[in-house]
C-alpha positions in Angstrom: 31.5 6.1 11.9 32.7 2.7 13.5 32.4 -0.4 11.4 30.5 -3.1 13.6 30.8 -5.7 11.0 34.5 -6.8 12.0 35.1 -7.4 8.3 35.2 -5.7 4.9 32.7 -8.0 3.3 29.6 -8.8 5.2 28.9 -12.7 5.5 26.4 -13.8 2.9 23.2 -15.8 3.1 20.8 -17.3 0.8 16.9 -17.5 1.5 16.9 -21.2 2.1 14.9 -21.7 5.4 17.3 -22.5 8.1 16.3 -22.9 11.8 17.6 -21.1 14.5 20.0 -22.6 16.7 18.8 -22.5 20.4 16.7 -19.5 20.1 16.2 -17.8 23.5 13.1 -16.4 24.6 13.9 -12.7 25.6 10.5 -11.7 26.7 7.0 -13.3 27.7 5.4 -10.4 25.5 6.7 -7.9 23.0 5.0 -4.7 22.1 5.2 -3.9 18.4 4.2 -0.6 17.2 3.2 0.7 13.6 4.8 4.4 13.1 4.1 4.5 9.3 1.8 2.9 6.9 3.1 4.1 3.6 5.8 6.6 2.3 3.6 9.8 2.8 2.6 8.9 6.2 2.7 11.6 9.3 5.9 11.5 11.5 4.2 13.7 14.2 1.7 10.7 14.7 4.5 8.0 15.1 6.0 10.7 17.7 2.3 10.7 19.6 2.3 6.8 19.3 5.9 6.8 21.2 4.7 9.2 23.7 1.1 8.0 24.6 2.7 4.0 24.7 5.4 3.6 26.9 5.4 0.0 27.0 6.3 0.1 23.1 9.5 -2.1 22.6 9.6 -1.5 18.6 8.4 0.9 16.2 8.1 -0.1 12.5 8.0 2.5 9.7 6.7 0.5 6.5 7.3 3.2 3.7 8.2 1.2 0.6 5.6 0.0 -2.1 5.3 -0.5 -5.9 5.1 3.2 -6.2 8.0 4.4 -4.2 10.3 1.3 -5.5 9.7 2.9 -8.9 10.2 6.4 -7.5 13.7 5.4 -5.9 14.7 3.5 -9.2 14.1 6.7 -11.2 16.1 9.0 -8.5 19.0 6.9 -9.0 18.9 6.7 -12.8 19.0 10.7 -12.4 21.6 10.9 -9.7 19.4 11.1 -6.9 19.0 9.0 -3.6 18.0 5.4 -3.7 16.5 5.5 0.0 13.4 7.5 1.1 14.6 11.1 1.1 12.2 11.7 4.2 14.5 9.4 6.6 16.3 12.3 8.1 13.0 14.1 9.0 11.5 10.9 10.6 14.8 10.1 12.6 15.3 13.8 13.8 11.8 13.5 15.2 11.9 10.1 16.7 15.5 9.3 17.6 15.5 11.1 20.8 12.5 9.8 22.6 13.1 6.2 21.1 16.5 6.0 22.6 15.6 7.5 25.9 12.7 4.9 25.9 14.8 2.0 24.4 12.4 1.5 21.6 14.2 -0.1 18.3 13.1 1.3 15.0 12.6 -1.0 12.0 12.3 0.5 8.5 12.4 0.0 4.9 13.4 3.3 4.0 16.6 1.8 2.6 14.9 1.0 -0.5 17.5 0.6 -3.3 20.3 1.9 -1.1 20.5 0.7 2.5 23.9 2.0 3.0 23.2 5.7 1.7 19.9 5.5 4.2 22.5 4.5 7.1 24.8 7.1 6.6 22.0 9.7 6.7 20.7 8.3 9.8 24.2 8.3 11.6 24.5 11.9 10.3 21.3 12.8 11.8 21.9 11.1 15.2 25.3 12.8 15.4 23.7 16.1 14.6 21.4 15.6 17.7 24.3 14.4 19.7 23.0 11.0 20.2 25.1 7.8 20.2 23.2 5.1 18.0 23.8 1.9 16.3 22.4 1.5 12.7 22.0 -2.1 11.4 21.1 -3.2 8.1 19.6 -6.1 6.5 19.3 -6.2 2.8 19.3 -8.0 -0.3 22.9 -8.2 -1.7 22.5 -10.0 -4.9 20.4 -12.4 -7.0 21.4 -14.9 -9.4 19.4 -16.9 -11.8 19.7 -19.7 -14.1 19.9 -18.2 -17.5 19.0 -19.7 -21.1 22.2 -21.5 -21.2 21.9 -23.2 -17.8 24.8 -21.0 -16.3 24.3 -19.3 -13.0 24.2 -15.6 -14.3 24.8 -12.7 -12.0 22.1 -10.1 -12.3 22.6 -7.3 -9.4 25.6 -5.5 -7.7 26.6 -6.2 -3.9 26.4 -3.3 -1.9 23.4 -1.1 -3.7 25.7 2.0 -4.2 24.5 1.7 -7.7 21.2 1.3 -9.5 19.6 -2.0 -8.8 16.9 -3.4 -11.4 15.6 -6.2 -9.2 14.5 -6.4 -5.8 13.1 -9.3 -4.0 10.6 -9.7 -1.2 12.9 -10.8 1.9 11.3 -12.5 4.9 12.0 -11.6 8.6 15.2 -13.7 8.8 17.7 -10.7 7.8 16.3 -8.6 10.2 16.3 -11.4 13.1 20.0 -12.2 12.3 20.9 -8.4 12.5 19.5 -8.2 15.9 20.9 -11.1 17.1 24.4 -10.3 15.8 24.4 -6.3 16.6 21.3 -5.4 18.9 20.9 -2.1 16.8 18.8 0.6 17.8 17.7 1.1 14.3 17.5 -1.5 11.3 17.3 -0.4 7.7 16.2 -2.8 5.0 15.6 -3.2 1.4 12.3 -4.6 0.1 11.3 -6.7 3.0 7.4 -7.9 2.7 5.4 -5.7 5.1 4.2 -8.3 7.6 8.0 -9.7 7.8 9.0 -6.2 9.3 6.7 -6.5 12.2 7.1 -10.6 12.5 11.0 -10.2 12.8 11.0 -8.5 16.4 8.2 -11.4 17.3 10.7 -14.1 16.6 13.7 -12.4 17.8 12.2 -11.5 21.5 10.0 -14.5 21.8 12.2 -17.3 20.7 10.2 -18.3 18.1 11.7 -20.7 15.3 11.0 -21.0 11.5 9.3 -24.5 11.7 6.6 -23.2 14.5 4.3 -22.4 11.5 1.3 -21.5 13.8 3.2 -19.1 15.8 4.6 -17.5 12.4 1.1 -17.3 10.9 -0.4 -15.8 13.9 2.8 -13.1 14.0 2.3 -12.5 10.5 -1.3 -11.7 10.5 -0.7 -9.2 13.3 1.9 -7.7 11.0 -0.6 -7.5 8.1 -3.0 -5.9 10.4 -0.6 -3.3 11.5 1.3 -2.7 8.4 -1.2 0.1 7.1 -1.2 2.3 10.2 -4.2 4.3 10.8 -6.4 2.2 8.6 -6.9 -0.1 11.5 -8.0 2.6 13.8 -10.3 4.5 12.0 -8.5 6.3 9.0 -10.0 5.2 5.9 -13.0 4.0 7.4 -14.8 7.2 8.3 -17.6 7.6 5.9 -20.4 10.5 6.5 -22.7 8.7 4.1 -22.8 5.5 6.1 -24.4 5.5 9.6 -22.3 2.8 10.8 -19.0 4.4 9.7 -19.7 7.9 10.5 -17.7 9.7 13.1 -16.8 13.7 14.0 -14.0 15.2 12.2 -12.6 16.0 15.7 -12.5 12.1 16.3 -10.9 11.6 13.1 -8.1 14.1 13.8 -7.1 12.5 17.0 -6.3 9.0 15.4 -3.8 6.5 17.2 -1.3 4.5 15.1 -1.9 1.0 16.1 0.5 -1.5 17.7 0.1 -5.0 18.8 0.6 -7.1 22.0 2.2 -10.7 21.3 2.9 -13.2 23.8 5.4 -16.2 23.4 2.3 -18.7 23.0 1.1 -16.5 20.0 -1.7 -14.8 21.5 -2.4 -11.5 19.6 -4.0 -8.1 20.7 -3.9 -5.3 18.5 -4.6 -2.0 20.0 -4.5 1.9 19.9 -3.6 4.4 22.6 -5.7 4.8 25.5 -8.5 7.9 25.1 -7.4 8.2 21.6 -9.8 9.0 18.7 -10.9 7.0 15.8 -12.1 3.5 16.3 -10.9 0.0 16.5 -13.4 -2.7 16.3 -14.3 -5.7 14.6 -15.1 -4.1 11.3 -12.0 -1.9 11.0 -10.0 -5.3 11.8 -11.8 -7.0 9.0 -11.5 -4.3 6.4 -7.8 -4.4 7.1 -7.4 -8.1 7.3 -9.0 -8.3 3.6 -7.0 -5.5 2.3 -4.5 -6.5 -0.7 -5.5 -10.2 -0.3 -6.1 -12.6 -2.9 -7.0 -16.2 -2.0 -7.6 -15.9 1.7 -6.8 -19.9 2.2 -3.4 -18.9 1.1 -1.9 -15.7 1.6 1.6 -15.8 0.9 4.4 -14.0 2.6 8.0 -14.9 2.5 7.9 -16.7 6.0 4.8 -18.8 5.8 1.7 -19.3 3.8 -1.2 -18.4 5.8 -5.0 -19.5 5.7 -7.1 -16.6 7.2 -10.4 -18.0 6.1 -11.3 -18.5 10.0 -9.6 -15.5 11.4 -12.1 -13.5 13.7 -11.9 -10.5 16.3 -13.1 -10.2 19.6 -13.2 -6.7 21.0 -11.6 -6.4 24.6 -12.5 -2.9 25.0 -12.7 0.3 22.8 -9.0 0.1 22.6 -8.0 -3.5 22.2 -9.0 -6.2 20.0 -8.2 -10.0 20.2 -7.2 -11.5 17.0 -7.8 -15.5 16.9 -8.0 -18.2 13.9 -5.0 -17.6 11.9 -3.3 -20.8 10.8 -0.8 -22.1 7.9 -1.8 -23.4 4.9 -1.0 -26.9 3.9 1.6 -25.4 1.5 3.1 -23.7 4.6 6.4 -22.3 3.2 7.0 -20.7 -0.1 9.4 -22.3 -2.2 10.1 -19.4 -4.5 10.2 -15.3 -3.7 8.5 -12.7 -5.5 10.9 -10.5 -7.6 10.3 -6.9 -8.8 12.2 -5.6 -11.8 12.3 -2.2 -12.7 11.7 -1.5 -16.3 11.3 1.4 -18.5 7.8 1.6 -19.7 7.7 4.3 -22.2 6.4 8.3 -21.6 3.5 9.3 -20.1 2.0 12.9 -21.3 -1.2 14.6 -20.0 -3.2 17.9 -20.1 -5.9 19.5 -18.2 -8.2 22.3 -19.3 -11.4 23.9 -17.6 -14.8 25.0 -18.9 -17.5 26.9 -17.2 -21.3 27.9 -18.1 -23.5 27.1 -21.0 -22.5 23.7 -23.0 -19.4 23.1 -21.0 -19.4 19.3 -21.6 -19.9 19.7 -25.6 -17.1 22.1 -25.5 -14.9 19.4 -23.7 -16.0 16.9 -26.3 -14.9 19.1 -29.2 -11.5 19.8 -27.1 -10.8 16.0 -27.0 -11.8 15.6 -30.5 -9.4 18.2 -31.4 -6.4 17.1 -29.6 -6.8 13.2 -30.4 -7.0 14.5 -34.2 -3.9 16.7 -34.1 -1.8 14.0 -32.3 -2.9 11.4 -34.9 -2.2 13.8 -37.7 1.3 13.9 -36.8 2.2 10.9 -35.5 -0.6 8.2 -36.9 -1.7 5.6 -34.5 -0.9 7.3 -31.4 -4.3 8.7 -30.6 -5.6 5.3 -29.4 -2.6 5.6 -26.7 -4.9 8.3 -24.9 -7.4 8.2 -22.5 -9.7 11.0 -21.5 -12.2 11.8 -18.8 -14.0 14.6 -17.3 -13.1 15.6 -13.6 -16.2 16.0 -11.5 -18.6 13.8 -14.0 -16.8 10.6 -15.0 -13.1 10.6 -14.1 -13.5 7.8 -11.7 -15.9 6.1 -13.9 -18.0 5.7 -10.8 -21.5 5.5 -12.8 -22.4 4.4 -16.3 -23.3 7.7 -18.1 -25.3 6.8 -21.3 -24.9 10.0 -22.7 -22.5 12.8 -21.2 -23.7 15.2 -24.1 -27.1 15.6 -22.5 -25.7 16.4 -19.0 -25.6 19.8 -17.5 -22.6 21.2 -15.4 -21.3 24.8 -15.2 -18.0 23.6 -13.9 -15.9 20.9 -15.6 -12.3 20.0 -16.2 -11.1 17.8 -19.2 -8.2 15.6 -18.6 -6.5 13.9 -21.1 -3.6 11.2 -20.3 -1.5 9.2 -22.9 1.2 6.5 -22.5 3.6 6.5 -25.4 6.8 4.4 -26.4 8.6 7.5 -27.4 9.2 10.9 -25.4 8.6 13.0 -28.4 4.8 11.8 -28.6 4.3 12.4 -25.0 5.8 16.0 -25.7 3.5 16.4 -28.7 0.4 15.8 -26.6 1.2 18.6 -24.2 1.8 21.1 -27.3 -1.4 19.9 -28.9 -3.3 20.3 -25.7 -1.8 23.9 -25.1 -2.7 24.9 -28.7 -6.5 24.8 -27.2 -5.9 28.4 -26.2 -6.4 29.4 -29.6 -7.7 26.8 -31.7 -10.2 25.1 -29.3 -13.8 25.9 -28.3 -14.4 29.0 -26.5 -13.9 29.7 -22.7 -11.3 27.1 -21.9 -8.8 28.0 -19.1 -6.5 26.7 -16.4 -4.7 24.9 -18.9 -1.7 22.4 -17.1 0.3 19.9 -18.9 3.3 17.7 -18.2 5.2 14.5 -19.4 7.5 12.0 -17.6 9.3 8.5 -17.8 7.2 5.7 -16.5 8.8 2.6 -14.9 7.0 -0.5 -14.6 7.7 -3.2 -12.0 7.7 -6.6 -13.9 7.0 -9.7 -11.5 8.8 -13.0 -11.6 9.4 -15.7 -8.9 12.9 -16.9 -7.8 14.3 -19.8 -5.9 15.3 -19.0 -2.8 18.8 -20.2 -3.1 19.2 -17.8 -5.7 18.5 -14.6 -3.4 21.3 -13.5 -1.2 21.1 -11.3 1.7 23.6 -9.7 4.0 23.9 -7.9 7.4 26.0 -5.0 8.7 26.1 -2.3 11.4 27.8 0.9 12.4 27.4 3.3 14.8 28.5 7.2 15.0 31.3 8.5 17.2 30.0 11.6 19.1 32.9 14.1 19.9 30.8 16.5 21.5 27.4 16.3 23.3 27.1 20.1 23.2 24.3 20.0 20.3 20.8 20.8 21.5 18.1 18.1 20.7 15.2 19.1 18.9 12.7 17.5 20.9 9.0 18.2 20.0 6.8 17.8 22.5 3.0 17.0 21.6 0.1 18.0 23.7 -2.9 16.2 24.4 -5.4 16.5 21.5 -8.5 16.1 23.7 -8.6 17.0 27.3 -11.9 16.1 27.4 -12.8 12.9 25.6 -15.6 13.2 23.1 -18.4 10.8 23.2 -19.2 8.7 20.1 -22.6 9.1 18.6 -24.2 5.6 19.7 -25.2 3.4 17.0 -27.8 1.3 16.4 -27.4 -2.5 16.3 -27.5 -3.7 12.6 -30.5 -5.7 11.4 -31.1 -7.7 8.4 -31.5 -6.0 5.2 -35.1 -6.0 3.6 -35.6 -8.3 0.6 -37.2 -7.9 -2.7 -36.7 -4.3 -3.0 -34.0 -1.9 -4.6 -31.5 -0.6 -2.1 -28.2 0.6 -2.2 -25.2 -1.8 -1.4 -24.1 1.0 1.1 -27.1 -0.1 3.3 -25.9 -3.5 3.5 -22.0 -3.6 3.6 -19.0 -1.9 3.7 -15.7 -2.2 1.5 -12.0 -1.2 1.1 -10.0 -1.7 -2.0 -6.3 -3.1 -2.6 -4.1 -3.1 -5.4 -1.3 -5.3 -6.5 0.2 -4.5 -9.8 -2.8 -4.7 -12.4 -5.0 -6.4 -10.0 -7.2 -5.0 -7.4 -9.3 -6.6 -4.8 -12.3 -5.4 -2.7 -14.0 -6.9 0.5 -17.8 -7.0 0.8 -18.2 -6.9 4.8 -22.0 -6.7 5.8 -23.1 -4.7 8.5 -25.6 -7.7 9.6 -23.4 -10.8 9.4 -25.9 -13.3 8.3 -26.6 -11.0 5.3 -23.6 -12.6 3.9 -25.6 -15.7 2.4 -28.0 -13.5 0.4 -25.1 -11.2 -0.7 -23.0 -14.5 -2.5 -26.4 -15.0 -4.4 -26.0 -11.2 -6.0 -22.5 -10.7 -6.3 -21.3 -13.0 -8.9 -18.3 -12.5 -11.5 -20.6 -11.3 -14.4 -22.1 -8.6 -11.9 -18.6 -7.6 -11.1 -17.6 -7.3 -14.7 -20.8 -5.2 -15.5 -20.4 -2.6 -12.7 -16.4 -2.2 -13.4 -16.6 -2.1 -17.2 -16.8 1.8 -17.4 -13.4 1.7 -16.0 -11.8 0.3 -19.3 -13.5 3.4 -21.3 -11.0 5.1 -23.1 -13.1 8.2 -23.5 -15.7 10.1 -21.8 -17.7 9.9 -25.3 -17.5 6.5 -26.5 -19.4 5.3 -29.5 -21.1 2.0 -30.0 -18.0 0.5 -31.7 -15.9 1.8 -28.7 -18.3 0.0 -26.1 -18.2 -3.3 -28.0 -14.5 -3.3 -28.3 -14.5 -2.6 -24.4 -16.8 -5.3 -23.7 -14.9 -7.7 -25.6 -11.7 -7.1 -23.7 -13.5 -7.3 -20.6 -14.6 -10.9 -21.4 -11.4 -12.0 -22.7 -9.0 -10.4 -20.3 -10.7 -9.5 -16.9 -10.8 -12.2 -14.4 -12.9 -12.3 -11.4 -12.4 -14.6 -8.5 -15.0 -14.1 -5.2 -13.9 -16.0 -1.9 -15.9 -16.3 1.2 -14.0 -15.8 4.4 -15.8 -17.4 6.9 -14.2 -15.8 10.3 -15.5 -12.4 9.2 -18.5 -13.4 7.4 -17.4 -11.4 4.4 -16.5 -11.7 0.4 -13.2 -10.9 -1.0 -13.4 -10.2 -4.6 -10.2 -10.2 -7.0 -10.5 -8.4 -10.3 -7.2 -9.3 -12.7 -6.1 -7.0 -15.3 -8.3 -4.0 -14.6 -5.9 -1.3 -13.6 -4.5 -0.2 -17.0 -1.0 -1.7 -16.1 -1.0 -0.9 -12.0 0.0 2.1 -10.2 3.3 3.1 -11.7 1.9 3.3 -15.3 -1.9 3.8 -15.3 -3.2 6.6 -17.4 -6.0 6.9 -14.9 -6.8 9.7 -12.3 -7.2 7.1 -9.9 -4.1 4.7 -10.3 -4.7 2.4 -7.5 -8.3 1.8 -7.9 -9.0 3.1 -4.3 -12.6 4.6 -5.5 -13.9 1.5 -6.9 -14.8 0.5 -3.3 -17.7 3.2 -3.4 -18.6 2.6 -6.9 -19.5 -0.8 -5.9 -21.5 0.2 -2.8 -23.4 2.8 -4.7 -24.8 0.1 -6.8 -28.5 -0.8 -6.4 -29.1 -4.6 -5.4 -32.2 -6.7 -4.8 -31.5 -9.3 -2.2 -33.4 -12.4 -2.2 -35.7 -13.4 0.9 
């Protein structure tokens, strides 16, 4: 491995905004693609995008989120890898064609150990017989003012050891790495999702950090791309909605998205020609509002964006023009978001199935017994447990007055507890297993488990206290005899399948009960303990009537069953739940004019968030269909 840094310790920068000196416009237009929208995405889909879109300049693999950050922290503590363990799988598949085509790869798979990820990529490239330069752009340290007023050192420098805190960096470290080393691959620590895509735009198009209108447009393009196929029909198709239905074959041939960005800020998002899925106003609107709070102030490290007037103009079946993003009055955040990994107790859980007559009543008896047994040994711990019946109320998608009166011949009881002590979590698993000989008849298929849980505590830190470094190295190929393991992907559809024609939406009827499905579509996003869901009407003028129906009180009433700790709450349980909802759940409803939609933000509703929630749906993703299944009466 050849060190390209030229010095043992890379130069350190803080995150205070500094203008670029004489930025050079290298291209009139840059094409940036998304190869991964989350850590569990499909490498083969990224390869297909490389093969289908020959004009691609950059491929971004966005694989880091709150869940994966916590996983990397846990792995480091147990002696494992602090970077994404799948990075070699991705690079083995993508590097041959990317290097051949001159497509640079940018990824945040470095997580808490970018140097480890760099070494893994260099090893993979050497195995393939490929010369490659791998750059790093990463948070090197965080310092903060302690209670004594002195500058207190928090984190180590080179990520070889466990880091407790990671800050959402902006695009500047990546741009600097491109300027200094022009690497084939850039690996980062935690960089804001949109900033991963913004960086190549700034570098190639000669933008500067005070050109806020351009930064706003570029960041919105990054936000649209960051979740991959969610923009092109993935997580959109719905057989129960005539406006969103498509064939399984069409869904199979999804294309990951890419953006064409010109030097003057014109943005087109696109998918590969003749690919499946769908890219239109509605898919763009859903992704625009995904994981958004106040649409007048969408905060990224590079610019605070007002997306209220963003709109979309389809240019073809494969390309959409994006218009209307602008910087907010408070244009650049003075502080950056920091996530600090903290131990959050122990999770224990168990599942058991019941079939046939009175299954639900037997599940009720099993739940009662396990709670009582745990409480007998460790008083005060049974209230740390939530329970639900998979297939009946595990998603709390309906208000079931009395489950005992329901009939079902195939159910599965699950109980989850979050405890301060490991022994309490273990005890839950033991008591659950004891149902085999001590519980109601006919229970089977018991599974149990327990694990340490991690919580990501959020804080804001001033830019001057966050430091980053860049570095690059390249491999030394001594022999080119290694056979490249290139996969050739054939065309999915030699004959393009015609889509079912969809009728033009019309105004929803007034004065009668109809499911919200008939009026709008929706998607849920989550941030920490909060979620947001969009309400996007099929017929845009219906937004005015929806505003009269969807009130904070309506939202709280719909979502309150999420807070039930049992499938069988009594009146006192419901009273306590409603008191908690009224005291702690906050609802904010924003109108987003450009896409004629509502963005609904619900605070403190996710049982602590994805890393410690006791619910089966930790992200709250299914809330969108809970909301859409509600009966509403629209005014005239």
